[in-house]
N, C-alpha and C positions, 0 to 999 in steps of 0.2 A: 499477319503479323503472328510472329514467334512466340509461345508460351513460355514464359521465363518461370513459372510457377510461384511467384510472388502473389498471385491472385488467389492461390489455394486457401481455404479456411482452414485456419488451426482448429484443433479438437478445444472445447470450451476448457477444459481443465489447464492444458497447457497455454492458452491465450491468458487465462488468469493468472498463472504462474508467471508469465512473462511481465504481466501489470504489475504483481508483486515485486519482480527485480526492478523494474523501472522506478516504482515509488520508493524501493528500498536503496538505489543508486542515488537518487534525489537527496534521501535522506541523510546519506552520508555526508553530502557536501554541507549541508545545513548543519550537522553534528561538530563540523571541522572548522565552521565559521569563526571568527574571533569573536569572544564574548564572555560573559560570565558563566562559570561552570555550573550553577544553580539557575533554573528557568521558573518564573511564577507562572504556573498554569490555572491559579485561580484567578481573583480579582484583585483589584487595589485594596478593597473593603476586607476581602476574606482570601490573603495570599496562601498558596500553596506550591512550594519550592520543591522541584524534581531536578535530579543531574541530569545536565544538557542531553545525553544521547538518550535516556529514559523518557524526556519529554517529548522529543523530536520524534522518536519511534513509537509513542503512543499516540501522537497526533496522524503520523503517517499510517498505522493499523487504521485508525478511523476513516482516512481517505480511502484506505483498500476496502474497508466495509462498505461504504457507500458505493464503489465503485463496482462490486460484487453484489450489489442490491440486497445487504445482509441475507443472503441465502447462505444456511448453514452448510448443505451438501455442496454446493459449488464452493464455498470456502475450504471444506473440508478438502474437497478434490485438490483444489489449488495448491493448498498446504503439502499434499501428498506430492504434487508434481513439483512444488518448490525443492522439497526434499530430495527427489530423484535427479532434479537439476544440479543440486549442489552436490550430492555423491558423484554425478559424472564429471565435476569440474577437478576431482581427483585422479582421474584416468588418463592413461596416455593418449588416447585417443581426442580428449579435449583440449591437451597441452598440444597436439598437433594441428588441431583445427586454428587455434589462436596464430600459431606460427604462421600457417598458409595463409590467414585472412590479413596477415600483416606484410607478407613475402613481398608484395607489390612495392612497398616502400623501402625495400632494400633487407638484405641479410640482417644489417645492425639493427633495423628498427624491429624486423622480427624478432631478434635474440632478445631485444628490450622488453617485448611484447609478452614473453614468456620467463623471463628472470623472476626470482623468488619473489621480490617484492611487488612486481605486477600481478603475478598469480595470488599472492596474498589479499591484494585490492579487489581482484575480480571474485575471489572465495568470499570476503567480508560482504560486497552487495547479494551474494546469494545466501550467506546465512541470515542476513538480517531479513531478506524476502522471506524465507522460513520463518524467522520470527514474527514479522507483521502478519502472517497467515494465521500464525498459533495465536496472537493476541486478538485477531479479528473474530475467529472463532469463540476465544472465552469471551468476549462481549457479548456474542450472539448467544452463548449459553446462559451467562449470566442473567441475561434480559429475557430469557424464558421465550426467544424468538427461534430457538431451533424447532420447538413443534407446535407453534401458535403464531398463525400469519398476522393476524391482529398485532402481537406483540412485535412481530418482524417488522411489520409497517411501522408503527410507533417507532420504535429503534431507529429505522431508516429515516424518517422525518426529522427525528432529533439529533442525528448524525448528521444529516444534511446541513441543518441550522448551524450545528457546531462547526462543521467544517467552513460554512461561509463565513462565519465570524472569524474563525481561525485566518481564514486568506484573506477575506475583503473587509473585514469588521470596522477596519480604521476609516473606510471610506463614508464621508456621509450620509446617513440615509440607509446603508445597507442593512445595518442592524435590526433599524426598525421595520424594514420590509420583510428581512427573512423572520423575524419575530412574528409579524401579521401573519406570515405564509405558513409556519408553523403551527400558530394558533388556529387557523382555517383547516388546516389537514387535520390536526387531532380533532377538533369538533366534527369533521367530516367522518372519522372513524367512530367517534362517540354515537352519532347521530343515525349514521348507515354503516355499520361495521362490514357488511356484505357487499357494499355496492361500489367502496370506494376504490 
């Protein structure tokens, strides 16, 4: 069987930057969905409204934080790699690669793929990926999880719970199960901080 190179493992920083880019591309779709310009990121009892883009980007930064295990060094490396990928979108080589990737669909399709509007869209998702990494880094630092593993594990448990509620909280029983799991994880950290 011929080796097509697809099984080669990416360096962790690049793989994580690609995760950030993938989340950013999805975030853009939600930002553009029709709906209110302000979203309630609080509760019905204690509403807190944010502009639509900020609310979605905050949410996706937390999804990224969870995917990167709330690891500060890993998140910082992904942030740097995402910035390098964004800079690469400004190069002629990047433009050529987009053109070539779309050439099989015909010359017109390839030209559309490198149009100014199309390139703005591509760069936007890369810019948001950088922003998601920066926000995830900030959350980690503010929680003290950049230098304390117990704080990192607490942050990760709380983030997992919050992300579960965001993604699946409307499903009956999910919120209760997620809350029970969070309490159990935090109790374990309190009782056996080195064993958890």
